[in-house]
C-alpha positions, 0 to 999 in steps of 0.5 A: 095064857102064854100068848097073853104073857107074850102080848103083855110083854110085847106091849110093855116092851113097846111102851118102854120103847115108846117111852125111850123114844119120847126120851130120846126125842126130849133129850134132842129137843133139850139139846137143840135148845142148849145149842140155840141158847149157846149160839145166841149166848156166843153171839151176845158175848162177841157183840159185848166184846165188840162194843167194849173193843169199839169203846176203848178204841174211841176212848183211846182215839179221844185221848190221843185227840186230846193230846194232839190238841194239847201239844198244838196248843203248847206249840202255839204258846211257845211260838207266842212266848218266843215272839214275845221274848224276841220283841222284848229283847228288841225293845230292851236292846233299843232302850239300852241304845237310847239310854247309852246315847243319853248317858253320852250326851249328859256326860259331854254336857257335864264335862263342857259345863264343868269346864265352862264353870271352871273357867268362869271360877277362874275368871271370877278369881282373876277379876277379884284379884285384879279388883283387890289389887286396884283396891290396894292401889287406890288405898295406897294413894 
C-alpha cells in the first residue's frame, strides 16, 4: 500500500515534471516566436524608416533642383532684360542725337528764313516807299 502510494506519488511527480517540461518548452517556443516577430518587426520598421528618409531626400533633391532651375531661369531673364535695356538705351540715345540734329537744322533754317523774309519785307517796304515817292513826284507834275 505504501509502495503503491509511493509509485503513485512518483508517477504524479513525473507527470508534473513532464507537464512543467512541456510548459517550459511551450514558453521557449513562444519566446522564439516573439524573438522572430520582434526581429521581423524591427526589420520592417528599419525598412520603413529608410524608405521615409529616401523619400524625404528625394523630395528635398527635387525642391533643390526646382530652385536651381528657377534661379537659372531668373538669371537668363535678368540677362535678357539687361540686354534689352541696353538696346533701348542705345536706340534712345541715337534717336535723341537725330532729334538734336533735326532741331539744329530747323533752328538754322528758321533763322535763315526769318532773315530772308525780314530782308524781303525791308526790300518790299523800300520798293513801296520808292513807288509812293515816284507816284508823288508824278502826281505833282
